[in-house]
C-alpha positions as CSV (number, residue, x, y, z in Angstrom):
1,X,128.2,104.4,151.5
2,X,127.0,106.5,148.6
3,X,125.6,103.4,146.8
4,X,123.8,102.3,149.9
5,X,122.3,105.8,150.4
6,X,121.0,105.9,146.8
7,X,119.7,102.3,147.2
8,X,117.7,103.2,150.4
9,X,116.3,106.4,148.9
10,X,115.1,104.6,145.8
11,X,113.3,101.9,147.8
12,X,111.5,104.4,150.0
13,X,108.5,104.2,147.6
14,X,108.1,100.5,148.3
15,X,106.3,99.2,151.4
16,X,108.1,97.1,154.0
17,X,106.9,93.7,152.6
18,X,108.2,94.5,149.1
19,X,111.6,95.6,150.4
20,X,112.1,92.2,152.0
21,X,111.8,90.4,148.6
22,X,114.8,88.2,147.8
23,X,115.5,89.9,144.5
24,X,115.8,93.3,146.3
25,X,117.8,92.1,149.3
26,X,120.4,90.2,147.2
27,X,121.0,93.2,145.0
28,X,122.7,95.5,147.5
29,X,125.8,93.3,148.3
30,X,126.5,93.1,144.5
31,X,126.0,96.9,144.1
32,X,128.5,97.6,146.9
33,X,131.1,95.6,144.9
34,X,130.4,97.6,141.8
35,X,128.5,94.8,140.1
36,X,125.0,95.3,138.6
37,X,122.4,93.2,136.9
38,X,119.9,94.5,134.4
39,X,117.2,92.5,132.5
40,X,113.5,92.7,131.6
41,X,112.5,90.6,134.6
42,X,113.6,93.1,137.2
43,X,111.2,95.4,139.0
44,X,111.1,98.8,137.3
45,X,112.4,100.5,140.4
46,X,115.5,98.3,140.5
47,X,116.1,98.8,136.8
48,X,115.9,102.6,137.3
49,X,118.3,102.4,140.3
50,X,120.9,100.4,138.4
51,X,120.7,102.8,135.5
52,X,121.3,105.8,137.8
53,X,124.3,104.1,139.5
54,X,125.8,103.1,136.1
55,X,125.5,106.7,134.9
56,X,127.2,108.0,138.0
57,X,130.0,105.4,137.4
58,X,129.3,103.7,140.8
59,X,128.6,100.4,138.9
60,X,131.8,99.2,137.2
61,X,130.6,95.9,135.8
62,X,127.1,95.4,134.5
63,X,125.6,92.1,133.4
64,X,122.7,93.1,131.0
65,X,120.5,91.9,128.3
66,X,119.6,93.9,125.2
67,X,116.9,95.7,127.1
68,X,119.7,97.9,128.6
69,X,120.9,98.8,125.1
70,X,117.7,100.8,124.4
71,X,118.4,103.3,127.2
72,X,119.9,106.8,126.5
73,X,123.2,108.1,127.8
74,X,124.5,104.8,129.1
75,X,128.1,104.6,127.8
76,X,130.8,102.1,128.9
77,X,134.5,101.7,128.2
78,X,134.1,98.1,127.0
79,X,131.2,95.9,125.9
80,X,131.6,92.1,126.1
81,X,129.3,89.7,124.3
82,X,129.4,86.4,126.1
83,X,127.6,84.6,123.2
84,X,126.6,85.5,119.7
85,X,123.5,83.3,119.7
86,X,120.3,84.2,121.5
87,X,116.8,82.9,122.2
88,X,114.2,85.2,120.6
89,X,111.1,83.5,122.0
90,X,110.8,81.0,119.2
91,X,114.2,79.6,118.4
92,X,117.9,80.1,118.9
93,X,119.5,82.4,116.3
94,X,122.5,84.5,115.7
95,X,122.3,88.1,116.8
96,X,121.0,90.5,114.2
97,X,123.2,93.3,112.9
98,X,121.0,96.0,114.3
99,X,121.1,94.4,117.8
100,X,124.9,94.2,117.7
101,X,125.2,97.8,116.6
102,X,122.9,99.0,119.3
103,X,124.7,97.2,122.1
104,X,128.3,97.6,120.9
105,X,127.5,101.3,120.4
106,X,127.7,101.7,124.2
107,X,131.4,101.2,124.1
108,X,133.3,104.5,124.3
109,X,132.3,107.5,126.3
110,X,132.0,110.5,124.0
111,X,134.4,113.2,125.0
112,X,136.2,111.0,127.6
113,X,137.5,107.9,125.7
114,X,139.5,107.9,122.5
115,X,138.1,104.5,121.6
116,X,135.6,101.9,122.8
117,X,136.2,98.2,123.0
118,X,133.7,95.6,121.8
119,X,134.7,92.0,122.6
120,X,133.0,89.0,121.1
121,X,133.4,85.7,123.0
122,X,132.9,83.1,120.2
123,X,132.8,79.7,122.0
124,X,131.6,77.8,118.9
125,X,132.7,77.7,115.2
126,X,131.1,80.6,113.3
127,X,131.0,81.1,109.6
128,X,133.0,84.1,108.4
129,X,130.1,85.5,106.4
130,X,127.8,85.3,109.4
131,X,130.3,87.1,111.6
132,X,130.8,89.8,108.9
133,X,127.1,90.3,108.5
134,X,126.6,90.8,112.2
135,X,129.5,93.3,112.5
136,X,129.1,95.3,109.3
137,X,125.6,94.4,108.0
138,X,122.8,96.9,107.7
139,X,120.2,97.1,110.5
140,X,116.6,96.3,109.8
141,X,114.6,99.4,108.8
142,X,112.3,100.9,111.4
143,X,108.7,100.6,110.1
144,X,105.7,102.1,111.7
145,X,102.8,99.8,112.8
146,X,100.5,102.8,113.5
147,X,97.0,102.1,112.5
148,X,94.2,104.8,112.6
149,X,91.3,102.7,113.9
150,X,87.7,103.6,114.2
151,X,88.1,103.7,118.0
152,X,90.8,106.4,117.7
153,X,88.7,108.4,115.2
154,X,85.7,108.3,117.5
155,X,87.8,109.5,120.5
156,X,89.2,112.4,118.5
157,X,85.7,113.3,117.2
158,X,84.5,113.6,120.8
159,X,86.7,116.6,121.3
160,X,85.6,120.2,120.5
161,X,87.6,120.4,117.3
162,X,87.7,116.7,116.3
163,X,88.5,117.2,112.6
164,X,91.6,119.3,113.3
165,X,92.7,116.9,116.0
166,X,92.6,114.0,113.5
167,X,94.9,115.9,111.1
168,X,97.3,116.8,113.9
169,X,97.4,113.2,115.2
170,X,98.2,111.8,111.8
171,X,100.7,114.5,110.9
172,X,102.6,113.9,114.2
173,X,102.8,110.1,113.8
174,X,106.0,108.3,112.8
175,X,103.9,106.6,110.0
176,X,103.2,110.0,108.4
177,X,106.9,111.0,108.8
178,X,108.1,107.9,106.9
179,X,105.7,108.7,104.1
180,X,106.7,112.4,104.1
181,X,110.4,111.5,103.8
182,X,109.7,109.5,100.7
183,X,107.9,112.4,99.0
184,X,111.0,114.2,97.5
185,X,112.3,110.9,95.9
186,X,108.8,110.3,94.4
187,X,108.7,113.8,93.0
188,X,112.1,113.3,91.3
189,X,110.8,110.1,89.9
190,X,107.7,111.8,88.5
191,X,109.8,114.6,87.0
192,X,112.2,112.0,85.4
193,X,109.2,110.2,83.9
194,X,107.7,113.4,82.5
195,X,111.1,114.3,80.9
196,X,111.2,110.9,79.4
197,X,107.7,111.3,78.0
198,X,108.6,114.6,76.4
199,X,111.7,113.1,74.8
200,X,109.7,110.3,73.4
201,X,106.9,112.5,72.1
202,X,109.4,115.0,70.6
203,X,110.2,112.7,67.7
204,X,106.6,111.8,66.9
205,X,104.3,113.6,64.6
206,X,101.5,114.0,67.1
207,X,99.4,116.2,64.8
208,X,99.4,113.6,62.0
209,X,98.6,110.9,64.5
210,X,95.7,112.9,65.8
211,X,94.3,113.4,62.3
212,X,94.6,109.7,61.6
213,X,92.8,108.9,64.8
214,X,90.0,111.2,63.9
215,X,89.7,109.6,60.5
216,X,89.5,106.2,62.0
217,X,86.7,107.3,64.3
218,X,84.8,108.9,61.4
219,X,85.2,105.8,59.3
220,X,83.7,103.6,62.1
221,X,80.8,106.0,62.3
222,X,80.2,105.8,58.6
223,X,80.3,102.0,58.6
224,X,77.7,102.0,61.4
225,X,75.4,104.4,59.5
226,X,75.8,102.1,56.4
227,X,74.9,99.0,58.4
228,X,71.8,100.7,59.9
229,X,70.7,101.8,56.4
230,X,71.1,98.3,55.0
231,X,69.1,96.7,57.9
232,X,66.1,98.8,57.1
233,X,63.2,96.8,55.5
234,X,63.1,99.1,52.4
235,X,66.8,98.5,51.7
236,X,67.3,94.9,52.6
237,X,64.0,93.6,51.0
238,X,65.6,93.3,47.5
239,X,68.1,90.9,48.9
240,X,65.6,88.6,50.6
241,X,65.0,86.3,47.6
242,X,63.7,82.7,48.1
243,X,66.4,80.3,49.2
244,X,68.4,82.9,51.2
245,X,69.3,82.1,54.8
246,X,68.2,84.5,57.5
247,X,68.7,84.6,61.3
248,X,65.3,85.2,63.0
249,X,65.1,87.1,66.3
250,X,61.8,87.9,68.1
251,X,62.8,90.4,70.7
252,X,65.1,88.4,73.0
253,X,64.0,85.0,71.6
254,X,66.4,83.5,69.2
255,X,64.7,81.3,66.6
256,X,68.0,80.4,64.9
257,X,68.4,80.2,61.1
258,X,65.7,79.7,58.5
259,X,65.2,79.6,54.7
260,X,63.3,82.4,52.9
261,X,60.3,80.9,51.0
262,X,58.8,84.0,49.7
263,X,58.9,87.8,50.1
264,X,56.3,90.3,49.1
265,X,54.9,93.7,49.9
266,X,51.2,94.5,50.6
267,X,49.2,97.6,51.4
268,X,48.1,97.9,55.0
269,X,45.3,100.2,56.2
270,X,45.9,101.7,59.7
271,X,43.3,102.7,62.2
272,X,43.1,106.2,60.8
273,X,42.3,104.8,57.3
274,X,45.8,105.7,56.2
275,X,47.5,103.4,53.7
276,X,51.0,102.1,54.2
277,X,53.3,99.5,52.7
278,X,53.9,96.3,54.7
279,X,56.7,93.9,54.0
280,X,55.9,90.2,54.5
281,X,58.5,87.5,54.6
282,X,57.7,83.7,54.8
283,X,60.5,81.8,56.4
284,X,60.7,78.0,56.8
285,X,62.1,77.3,60.3
286,X,63.3,74.0,61.8
287,X,60.8,72.9,64.5
288,X,60.3,69.7,66.5
289,X,57.2,68.1,67.9
290,X,56.4,68.7,71.5
291,X,57.1,65.7,73.7
292,X,54.1,63.8,74.9
């Protein structure tokens, strides 16, 4: 009588046509016998009804898929796995360790049962390692798929204090929590690396190395100054004797290599009637006749 009363009260929110559905009408006879069915294809109202009856211990035997394992406060004395392989939407595979732990964890009511029973009905040959991995393996880690999209940001900016709301939304997300949990370990790693750096640098003569580095920089600067001085016409003109090879560049135009024929200096009069020395270099260059 109690089961039927709860059943009728739960279905009051449905109209008469929906109450006459086959899935709903066939549920009551099973519930009266203490048998329940729970899977993802049931109507939400039926799933909620079965969960309430199971919590009140009015349902003694429940046939369920892993969707029931995600509920809270749903303990049982015994959990029976009728098969260890399942269809995941793409292929048949063995149950993952996390799925087994989640479902077998229903066995044993805290504060009421000394132990809980988990029974595996293995109807086919199973490798020992596979069985061990399912029972005692580590569950897959929970990873956040939270993504802060432009749409979310625009919705937050529409509010009065949009900037503050963005920070609150991110700080309350599971994604931020996962990163925050990793901060202490990362700090320890940084401290260890800094300590290692100090230990390495302790045995080195850093002052001496610094002076040597300054000397190398100074030497490079002096070499550059010497090269600039040698490239001035007054300095290099004495080396440009006939027969010497020179590389001719006219701005960005590369004329390649040529042979010095003669080199001389002459006086040049500028527009202001000022006299200045001009260095002239005759170079024989390889040329070819224009086609045509």
